[in-house]
FIMIKOL-416855 format. One record per residue: y, x, z of N, C-alpha, C, O in turn. Coordinates in pm, whole numbers, plus 50000, padded with zeros to 5 digits. Example, Ala and Ser with C-alpha at 12.3 -4.5 7.8 and 13.67 -1.06 7.14 Angstrom:
R  n_yy  n_xx  n_zz ca_yy ca_xx ca_zz  c_yy  c_xx  c_zz  o_yy  o_xx  o_zz
R 49431 51319 50780 49550 51230 50780 49670 51320 50780 49668 51424 50846
R 49775 51285 50708 49894 51367 50714 50003 51290 50787 50114 51341 50804
# end
This chain:
R  n_yy  n_xx  n_zz ca_yy ca_xx ca_zz  c_yy  c_xx  c_zz  o_yy  o_xx  o_zz
R 48809 49170 51510 48689 49225 51449 48716 49253 51301 48775 49170 51232
R 48674 49366 51254 48694 49406 51115 48572 49372 51033 48458 49393 51076
R 48596 49320 50915 48488 49284 50825 48493 49372 50701 48599 49383 50638
R 48382 49435 50664 48373 49510 50540 48325 49417 50431 48224 49348 50449
R 48395 49414 50319 48362 49319 50213 48343 49397 50084 48428 49478 50046
R 48233 49373 50016 48208 49433 49885 48135 49328 49802 48025 49286 49838
R 48194 49285 49692 48124 49187 49609 48178 49189 49466 48287 49240 49440
R 48099 49134 49375 48137 49119 49235 48209 48987 49218 48168 48886 49275
R 48315 48987 49139 48389 48866 49107 48420 48873 48959 48508 48949 48917
R 48351 48796 48879 48359 48796 48733 48338 48939 48684 48228 48992 48699
R 48440 49005 48626 48426 49142 48575 48481 49247 48671 48504 49361 48631
R 48501 49211 48795 48562 49301 48892 48473 49317 49014 48400 49227 49054
R 48482 49436 49072 48415 49462 49200 48524 49474 49304 48625 49539 49281
R 48504 49411 49419 48604 49413 49525 48556 49500 49640 48447 49478 49694
R 48638 49598 49678 48616 49678 49799 48722 49633 49896 48841 49638 49862
R 48686 49589 50014 48790 49543 50104 48750 49539 50249 48634 49560 50285
R 48849 49510 50331 48829 49494 50473 48937 49399 50524 49041 49382 50460
R 48913 49340 50638 49011 49248 50695 48966 49199 50829 48864 49244 50882
R 49041 49108 50885 49010 49049 51014 48960 48907 50991 48979 48850 50883
R 48898 48850 51092 48845 48714 51078 48954 48614 51042 48928 48516 50973
R 49078 48639 51088 49187 48546 51058 49250 48573 50921 49351 48511 50887
R 49192 48664 50843 49235 48695 50706 49379 48745 50699 49449 48716 50602
R 49424 48818 50800 49557 48877 50799 49546 49029 50796 49455 49087 50854
R 49641 49091 50729 49651 49237 50719 49527 49302 50662 49498 49417 50692
R 49454 49231 50580 49339 49290 50514 49384 49377 50398 49496 49362 50348
R 49301 49466 50355 49329 49555 50243 49211 49557 50150 49097 49542 50194
R 49237 49576 50023 49126 49585 49930 49170 49623 49791 49290 49629 49761
R 49072 49648 49707 49095 49687 49569 48999 49610 49480 48878 49610 49505
R 49051 49545 49377 48968 49490 49271 48958 49597 49164 49060 49644 49114
R 48837 49637 49129 48816 49741 49030 48740 49681 48913 48634 49621 48931
R 48795 49697 48792 48732 49644 48672 48595 49708 48655 48575 49824 48689
R 48500 49632 48603 48361 49679 48593 48350 49810 48515 48258 49888 48540
R 48440 49835 48421 48436 49960 48346 48476 50082 48429 48444 50195 48394
R 48547 50058 48539 48594 50169 48623 48513 50189 48750 48534 50286 48822
R 48419 50099 48778 48342 50108 48902 48271 50243 48912 48264 50301 49020
R 48218 50292 48803 48146 50420 48807 48241 50538 48834 48196 50644 48875
R 48372 50520 48810 48471 50626 48837 48511 50629 48985 48573 50725 49030
R 48475 50525 49059 48511 50520 49200 48435 50625 49281 48312 50625 49284
R 48508 50713 49346 48445 50817 49426 48434 50774 49573 48332 50796 49638
R 48543 50712 49624 48536 50663 49761 48653 50570 49790 48757 50575 49724
R 48634 50486 49890 48736 50396 49940 48745 50419 50090 48643 50423 50159
R 48867 50435 50140 48887 50458 50284 48988 50357 50336 49086 50325 50270
R 48962 50308 50456 49054 50219 50526 49102 50294 50649 49022 50331 50735
R 49232 50317 50657 49290 50407 50756 49349 50329 50873 49412 50225 50855
R 49327 50380 50993 49391 50327 51113 49363 50181 51137 49249 50135 51133
R 49471 50107 51161 49459 49963 51193 49453 49877 51067 49489 49760 51070
R 49409 49935 50960 49390 49866 50832 49521 49826 50766 49523 49733 50685
R 49630 49895 50799 49755 49876 50726 49758 49967 50604 49845 49951 50518
R 49664 50062 50595 49657 50154 50482 49515 50164 50432 49418 50157 50509
R 49505 50181 50302 49375 50208 50242 49399 50285 50113 49507 50280 50055
R 49296 50355 50070 49309 50422 49942 49174 50428 49873 49068 50422 49934
R 49184 50439 49740 49065 50452 49658 49085 50577 49572 49194 50600 49519
R 48981 50655 49559 48985 50776 49476 48900 50748 49352 48782 50716 49361
R 48964 50760 49236 48896 50740 49108 48888 50873 49035 48984 50950 49033
R 48775 50898 48975 48756 51020 48898 48827 51004 48764 48798 50912 48688
R 48922 51094 48735 48995 51092 48609 48942 51199 48515 48853 51276 48552
R 48997 51205 48397 48953 51307 48300 48993 51448 48343 48911 51540 48336
R 49116 51465 48387 49165 51597 48425 49176 51616 48575 49163 51727 48625
R 49200 51509 48647 49212 51516 48793 49180 51378 48851 49176 51278 48778
R 49158 51374 48979 49134 51245 49043 49263 51165 49051 49373 51221 49052
R 49248 51033 49055 49361 50942 49070 49343 50873 49205 49239 50813 49232
R 49444 50883 49288 49437 50825 49422 49539 50712 49430 49659 50734 49414
R 49490 50592 49456 49576 50476 49477 49583 50449 49626 49483 50414 49689
R 49701 50466 49683 49722 50444 49826 49796 50312 49842 49906 50295 49790
R 49735 50219 49914 49788 50086 49935 49826 50072 50082 49748 50110 50169
R 49944 50020 50110 49987 50009 50248 50063 49880 50274 50108 49813 50181
R 50075 49847 50401 50152 49731 50446 50227 49773 50571 50168 49779 50679
R 50356 49803 50557 50437 49855 50668 50465 49747 50772 50469 49628 50739
R 50484 49789 50897 50523 49693 51001 50660 49632 50969 50743 49697 50905
R 50683 49511 51011 50810 49443 50986 50918 49493 51080 50891 49564 51177
R 51040 49455 51050 51157 49496 51127 51145 49457 51275 51197 49526 51363
R 51076 49348 51302 51065 49298 51438 50970 49381 51526 50974 49369 51648
R 50886 49463 51466 50792 49545 51542 50867 49654 51617 50981 49685 51585
R 50803 49711 51718 50867 49814 51800 50893 49939 51718 50826 49965 51617
R 50991 50017 51763 51022 50144 51696 50900 50235 51696 50874 50303 51596
R 50824 50237 51806 50705 50322 51815 50600 50280 51712 50535 50366 51652
R 50583 50151 51692 50487 50101 51594 50524 50145 51453 50439 50190 51377
R 50653 50134 51419 50700 50174 51287 50690 50325 51269 50647 50373 51164
R 50731 50399 51372 50725 50546 51363 50581 50592 51348 50553 50683 51270
R 50491 50531 51421 50349 50566 51413 50294 50539 51274 50218 50620 51220
R 50333 50427 51215 50287 50393 51081 50332 50499 50980 50251 50547 50900
R 50460 50535 50983 50510 50631 50883 50457 50773 50907 50440 50849 50812
R 50431 50807 51032 50366 50936 51060 50224 50937 51001 50182 51037 50942
R 50153 50827 51018 50017 50816 50962 50021 50820 50810 49937 50886 50748
R 50116 50752 50749 50131 50753 50604 50156 50895 50554 50096 50939 50456
R 50242 50966 50622 50272 51104 50584 50149 51193 50600 50121 51277 50514
R 50076 51175 50709 49955 51254 50732 49850 51228 50623 49791 51322 50571
R 49829 51102 50590 49730 51066 50488 49773 51121 50352 49691 51177 50279
R 49900 51106 50318 49949 51152 50187 49936 51303 50174 49899 51353 50068
R 49965 51376 50280 49953 51523 50278 49808 51570 50274 49781 51683 50233
R 49717 51484 50314 49574 51517 50314 49520 51533 50172 49424 51607 50150
R 49581 51464 50075 49533 51468 49937 49568 51601 49872 49676 51655 49895
R 49478 51654 49789 49511 51777 49715 49633 51756 49625 49651 51648 49570
R 49715 51858 49610 49840 51847 49534 49818 51820 49386 49901 51756 49322
R 49708 51867 49331 49687 51853 49187 49635 51715 49145 49626 51688 49025
R 49602 51629 49238 49558 51494 49203 49679 51404 49177 49787 51426 49233
R 49660 51304 49093 49764 51204 49070 49760 51105 49185 49654 51049 49216
R 49876 51083 49249 49884 50992 49363 49979 50878 49330 50091 50900 49285
R 49932 50757 49354 50015 50638 49331 50026 50565 49464 49926 50520 49521
R 50148 50553 49512 50175 50484 49638 50228 50346 49605 50326 50332 49532
R 50163 50244 49660 50204 50107 49634 50182 50024 49759 50110 50065 49850
R 50242 49910 49762 50220 49822 49876 50345 49749 49917 50436 49727 49837
R 50349 49711 50042 50458 49631 50097 50527 49712 50206 50473 49726 50316
R 50646 49764 50176 50722 49840 50276 50817 49749 50353 50897 49797 50433
R 50808 49619 50331 50892 49521 50400 51040 49552 50387 51116 49535 50482
R 51080 49597 50270 51221 49626 50246 51296 49495 50225 51249 49405 50156
R 51413 49488 50284 51498 49372 50266 51608 49414 50168 51691 49498 50201
R 51607 49356 50050 51703 49391 49946 51809 49282 49939 51778 49164 49925
R 51935 49324 49947 52046 49229 49946 52106 49212 49807 52039 49233 49706
R 52234 49174 49806 52302 49149 49678 52414 49249 49654 52511 49218 49584
R 52401 49368 49710 52503 49470 49693 52515 49509 49546 52419 49500 49470
R 52635 49552 49506 52662 49588 49366 52567 49695 49314 52531 49694 49197
R 52527 49789 49400 52445 49902 49356 52309 49859 49301 52250 49931 49221
R 52258 49743 49341 52126 49699 49294 52130 49575 49205 52025 49525 49166
R 52248 49525 49171 52258 49405 49087 52196 49423 48949 52145 49327 48892
R 52200 49544 48895 52139 49567 48763 51988 49546 48768 51927 49513 48666
R 51929 49564 48885 51785 49551 48899 51743 49407 48927 51653 49354 48862
R 51808 49344 49025 51762 49211 49066 51863 49099 49040 51835 48983 49069
R 51979 49133 48984 52087 49038 48958 52123 48966 49089 52147 49034 49189
R 52128 48835 49091 52162 48761 49213 52039 48690 49271 52053 48589 49340
R 51920 48743 49244 51797 48676 49283 51744 48713 49420 51632 48674 49454
R 51819 48787 49500 51772 48825 49633 51779 48707 49729 51865 48620 49718
R 51687 48705 49824 51689 48602 49929 51784 48641 50041 51814 48559 50128
R 51832 48765 50041 51914 48819 50151 52054 48854 50101 52073 48884 49983
R 52150 48849 50191 52287 48888 50157 52302 49040 50164 52373 49099 50083
R 52236 49103 50261 52249 49247 50285 52112 49312 50287 52011 49247 50312
R 52111 49444 50261 51987 49520 50271 51965 49571 50413 52054 49557 50496
R 51848 49629 50443 51820 49679 50577 51905 49800 50612 51939 49817 50729
R 51939 49884 50516 52002 50011 50548 52143 50014 50492 52164 50059 50379
R 52240 49968 50569 52377 49962 50522 52438 50101 50512 52535 50120 50437
R 52385 50198 50585 52440 50334 50583 52430 50395 50443 52521 50465 50399
R 52320 50369 50373 52300 50430 50241 52353 50342 50129 52348 50382 50013
R 52402 50224 50160 52444 50132 50055 52327 50079 49976 52341 50036 49862
R 52211 50082 50038 52082 50043 49983 52031 50157 49903 51923 50150 49845
# end
């Protein structure tokens, strides 16, 4: 069962959704000064994606938040997710500013190509995509 949640928390307004077990929920905390700029919030599909449209000075700002399926999920589940992500992203007008953020479940290893970014702080020895060298 999906729960729609909207409430004030100190100086922030929360737009969100989730399941009773509090897993895979999505939401946005919006500072009270920006609440009036909020045009709409959408929760897409199985609630792995959501976005908020904020009215900007020159164009709208779209924050797209996602949570990709893990490596253990079926190929069809992952393919379906990325097809949906592509469909949603293409739905937005080109002239708006789009910010894509979230959890793509990337496994980052300790390969030389990424040491400048994370040094030796990775939890993994190898990355998910050995073909590209990460």
